Phi, psi and omega in degrees: 000321179294327183294329182258004182301320183296324181292320178292317183295315180294319179298318179296324177296318180293319181299316180288317177055026178078002183292323182296318177293324178295320178293320180294321183285329184297132184293310181242112181254128180266163179302321183293333177296313180298315182293322179299313181292321181300311182289330174294311179304315183294317180297315181294322181297318179295317180299314182291326178296318178299317179298315180295323178299318184287326183267001181303323176297323179294318178299317180298317180292318183301315181269358179058042178230099185305325185291343182298332180301307181288321180299316180298317182293328181277311183293338179298338178299339180297336179296316180289320179298315180296325181299325178291338185268345189299310184290314176303319179295317179299321179298317178293322180296316179300325180275002183052041179259086181265348176295314179295317180298322178295318179299313180297315181297320180295314180299311184291322182292313181294315182297314181292330176298317177297321179296313181297316180296319178299317179293323179294316178295335178278003176081025183272001173058229184299335181292340175292325176290321177298313180298320180296314182292317180296315181293325179296312181291324179295314179292321178300313179295317181301312183286331173298320179291323180295317183275341184283143176274346182272136172220143186288151168234162187278094176202149181211133181239118177294328178296314178297319180300312182296319181297312182288324182289333178301322177274318187286335184299320180289326175292328177298310180297319178298316180296321179295316178299313182294317180295316180298317181294315182296331183260351182291339176300323178297319181292315182299311181292319180294329184271321186258350178232192184269162177295334177294315179295323177296320178298319179296317179295316181299318179295319178298317180295324179293321176294321177298321182294336180307318180257306189297298184292320180293319178294319177300316180298317179297313181299316180296313185292326182277314186287326184299306179295325180292312180294326179297326182290342179241027184296337180265008180240089188306315184292315178296321180296316179299312182293319179295318180297316180296317180296318179300315181297313185294316181290317181298316184287333174301314180289318184295311180301317180298314183292312187287315179290325175295320178297318178299323182290325184257013188304315185294302180297328180297313182291320179298316182291317187279319186229359172100164184292341179295345180259015181302325177301337180288343183299309182295319177302314182296318181298322178291313183300327181300327182288328175276326181295330183291346179267349183303312179299326179294320174301312185299317182294318178295321180289330177301323180298322178298320179289318179302320181276003177075017183263062177293341176293317177293324178303312180294317180301316180297317181298320179297314181299316183291326181286331174296316177296323183290349177295325185295317174299324180296316177297322177298322179293322181291318189262336187240326180147163184297320182301318179297323179295318182290318176295324176297325179291330176295314178298317180297325179293320178295314178298318180299323178298315180297324177293312180301311184291330179297314182285320180291327181299324181291340182272332182231012175058049178228081188297158181304318181302319180289322177300312181298319178299323181288325185262348183299319179300316181290327176295316180300315179298312182296323180294316179297313181298314181295325178296318177296317179298320181292320179300324179298334182294345179276354178288127185278076177226170180300140180297336180287339174266321185298312185298310177300324179296316179298313183295315180297315179300315181298315181296312182296319180294316180297314181297319181294321179292314181294325178296325179284325183282331181055044177293140182301318182294324177294315180298325180289318177297318178299316180295320178296318180295316180295321178296319179296319179295321179295321179296322179294000000 
């Protein structure tokens, strides 16, 4: 599954082609805009699925895995299924309706999880993962259509297409670069190392995604439409942007550094000791993963301001830098590649923040000053949690002890510091509890 991830990811980027972001940013969206993008997405998805179907034997030969031919042809159907979901999802994002999206995601995730587990218990091996992913996307798309007020009609506007593509095309190229880079690690490890090592890396990356990628996705989807709505109000945009960064990074630093600290007992309890090599991979990945939301927020400003040209320029620059970790992985080892990605992520942040700062007058120095206190607290707390991992006790006692210690220590420090972002998160949490 990891071996074909890059083909699915790149295909999904091409299908979207930056149109969803263009629709979200556009102030006044007409019915014909939605329909134009919908039929474009659907046509491209069918075309790419046929292409993927035809090259599946080549993919199988390249990775020297015969089963990849059939797996690719079946999992490729997800491209067409996803194409049906793009416009309904975009419609919900524009309306800032994340409650419905959460409901849909929960239903599809839980249901597909039962399907995947059932197939695995039935001895279907890799096909249980295929079944889980296909059923999840199918249910997600189905319920998005059920809850959505939008339904397509037969119309297409070349004028609308050109207008939206003018902004989206640069995001498409940026997305392709980013997707290819993020997934090329699977190809490098799968081609130059063993499938076992690729499995260990993939498992570590999946644990990282629980917090890093999902949090990044949430931040992007929520902040982009909100910031877009005040794009013509510089002072409000600056303050909103600053608030988003401070609150997001408080949560991100706590989650990612905490995950690195508890990686060993967590992996042993959840998936067993056979996955212990993934622990070190995960701990390294957490250091680059904690910067992903910060990247996303800075890049969102470029989109909000309509500077997709700068967005593309930045992606090219960062991917040139990102070549060096990949080469390190080919010639020296997976660990060198992962540490190299941490360095590349730090450099990438400085590039992103430099360009976004000029658009909203929020310089990198000020950003770092704003997030440094929460990083310091999280680092200290995670260090204490990590030291506890050397205690020779059962992992079933160790993990709850680490988590409890981390939470209590973090809360006590933040209560004394009275940081504004902490107080706001605390107030939001208390308000949510009162509503419940």
